[in-house]
Residue, then its C-alpha position, 0 to 999 in steps of 0.5 A: m655657408g648659408i644658402t646664398f642667392s646671387s642672381g641679380f633680381l634677388a639683390g638685397s639676397v636672403s644670404s644678406y640677413n644672415f638667417a641661413s646657418p648650417s645647422k639650420e640647413i640641416q633642419w630644413l632639409g630634414s623637415v622637407f623630407t619628414g613632409i615627403i615621408c609622412c605623405v608616402i606613409v599616410y598614402r599607404l596607411t590610407a589604402i590599408f585601413s580603407s580597404l578593410l574599413f570601406m567595402g566599397y574601396s575594392k570596388l574603385n578602379n586604380a585611378q579612383k584609388i590612387e585619389w582616394n589615397n591621395r586625398g588621405f594624405s591631403t587630409f593629413h596636411a590639412l590637419f596639421a597645417s591648420f592646427t599648427s598655424f592656429y597654435l603659432l599664430m593665436l597660442s604661442d608669443i611668437f607674433n604678440d605685438d609686445s613679445t619681442e622687439k623684433l619686427v613681426v614680419n622678422r619673426s620665427s622660431t624653430f617650430s614654424n620653420s619646421v612646419l614650414g619645411i614639412s608644408i614645402g615636402y607635402f605640397l613637392t609630393d602632391l605636385a608630383m603626383i598631380l604631375w604624374r596623373f595629370p589632369a586626373l588629381g587637378g587641372l593647371e590651376y592646381v599646378l599654379h596654387h602648390g607651385l605659388s605656394m611653394f615658392s611662397i613658403i620656401q622663401a619664407l623659410l630660408s629668410g626667416q622672414g613674412q612667415i606670419y603671412i604664410l602661417m596665415v595662408l596655410f591655416s586656409e588649409s582647414t577647408t581642405p578635410f570638407v573638400n575632400l570628404r565631399w569627394y569620398l562620399d560623392i565616389s562613394g555613392l552618398k551624394s543625397s545623403k544628409l552628411y553630403i548635405w551639411n558637409g556642403v554647408a560647412l564647406f561653404f561657411g569654412w570656406l567664407i571663414a578661412r579663404i575669403l575673411l581671412f584673406i581680408f584681414f592678411f591684406i589689412h594687416m599688411w597695410t597696417h604693418f606696411d612699414e614693416v613689411k617694407e623691411i622685407f628682402p626685395f624679391g620677398f617683398y614683392s612677391l608678397l605685393v603679387v602672390p597672395p592677390v592671385l591665391a585670393m582671386m583663385n579662393v573667390f573663383w573657388f568659393w563661387k562655385i562652392a556657392k552654387g553647388m551648395v545652393k543646387t544640393l539644398s535645391k534637390a534636397k528641398h524637392s525631394k522631400 
């Protein structure tokens, strides 16, 4: 029996699209657990290799080591999510206009479902750590970000609808390695290094492309395909109208902070010459 939602506000539910099946449900759960297991493995490998390769790691306190390792699997997921999203959106023919008779909002594949499931596993693991160490690993804005992300991904996975938009948002994770490298360099006492400066510049332009300009394209695509977007089940449709704008506003807020930080860093570097 497929996963069903009988709550009143989910009228026109996921189950009405006959997307869920026992085999798919097993695949989804397997993907989620794969994501969780990968996070645990990368967390432990980050600790092992960091202790062997970075002399400064042993000097960190326990809280700093936990965040160091946490950012290890955060970087791993960011690379996985951005590369797989790019492949599905740009290189595969799933979402090409002429590739299938299905509406673009109804397209999915076994691979795209697996990617979403693994990402749910990551967000669950990271959110659990954030709440466990709260607020050391991130404040309420991170809880909101992860909560909204999981909420949206789960809907797209269970319904098979709107995955093109979820993958666009997942591609924005491509900025995370720059954020994490910035923290690594800072905690290692390399804030005045050239690598820190160039990473800050890369973060600025990466954020501009992946989290500002991409979201503008996201909304333009929704507008030009709005007749198809309206075919998404009701709760998913209204979620699509609400969640991305909230994430976009958060991205703009963080972009403003990144821009100010970059200007400050470049000014210091210029005066130190």
